[in-house]
C-alpha positions in Angstrom: -68.4 81.0 154.9 -69.0 84.6 155.7 -71.8 86.8 154.3 -70.9 90.2 152.8 -73.6 92.8 153.1 -73.0 95.8 150.8 -74.6 99.1 151.9 -75.6 101.7 149.3 -72.9 104.1 150.6 -70.2 101.5 150.2 -71.4 100.6 146.7 -71.1 104.2 145.7 -67.6 104.4 147.1 -66.5 101.2 145.5 -67.9 102.3 142.1 -66.1 105.6 142.3 -62.9 103.8 143.4 -63.0 101.2 140.6 -63.6 103.9 138.0 -60.5 105.7 139.3 -58.5 102.5 139.5 -59.8 100.1 136.8 -56.5 98.2 136.8 -57.2 96.6 140.1 -60.7 95.4 139.5 -59.7 91.8 139.3 -57.7 92.1 142.6 -60.6 93.8 144.3 -63.1 91.1 143.2 -60.6 88.3 144.3 -60.2 90.0 147.7 -64.0 90.0 148.2 -64.2 86.3 147.2 -61.5 85.3 149.6 -63.1 87.4 152.3 -66.3 85.5 151.8 -64.7 82.0 151.8 -62.1 82.7 154.6 -61.9 86.1 156.2 -58.8 85.1 158.1 -56.9 84.1 155.0 -53.3 85.3 155.3 -53.3 87.2 152.0 -56.0 89.5 153.3 -53.8 90.7 156.3 -57.0 91.2 158.3 -56.3 93.4 161.3 -58.3 95.5 163.8 -57.6 99.2 163.7 -56.7 101.4 166.6 -57.7 104.8 168.0 -60.9 106.3 166.7 -61.4 103.4 164.3 -61.0 100.7 166.9 -64.3 99.1 166.1 -63.3 98.6 162.4 -61.1 96.1 160.7 -59.0 96.4 157.5 -58.1 93.9 154.8 -55.5 94.5 152.0 -56.4 94.4 148.3 -52.7 94.8 147.5 -49.7 96.8 148.9 -51.4 100.1 148.2 -55.1 99.6 148.6 -57.3 98.6 151.5 -60.9 97.8 152.4 -62.1 98.8 155.8 -64.9 96.6 157.1 -67.2 96.1 160.0 -66.5 92.4 160.8 -69.0 90.7 163.0 -67.3 87.5 163.9 -70.0 85.7 165.8 -72.5 86.1 163.0 -70.0 85.6 160.2 -71.2 88.9 158.7 -68.9 91.4 156.9 -70.0 94.9 156.0 -67.6 96.8 153.8 -67.3 100.4 154.8 -64.7 102.1 152.6 -62.2 101.2 149.9 -59.1 103.2 148.9 -55.5 103.9 149.6 -54.2 103.6 153.2 -54.5 107.4 153.8 -58.0 107.5 152.2 -59.6 104.8 154.3 -57.8 105.6 157.6 
């Protein structure tokens, strides 16, 4: 089971995001739970980004929204970085 570490800056972004999109709060929370239990679960569509963001991974909340994460596999630690639409987080 992975450990999710929330930074202050991410919590501010997430709070702002959820105020703007309250309709996906349950999907967001479910995504975090699945990420904690099994970060490689197919529904998350975990993938490593390319280019300037090549050290960061992304998971999907749904078709429109993503969470970018710093995913440290060897320590089973996940640090969320940003949450938003595809264009906002990339």
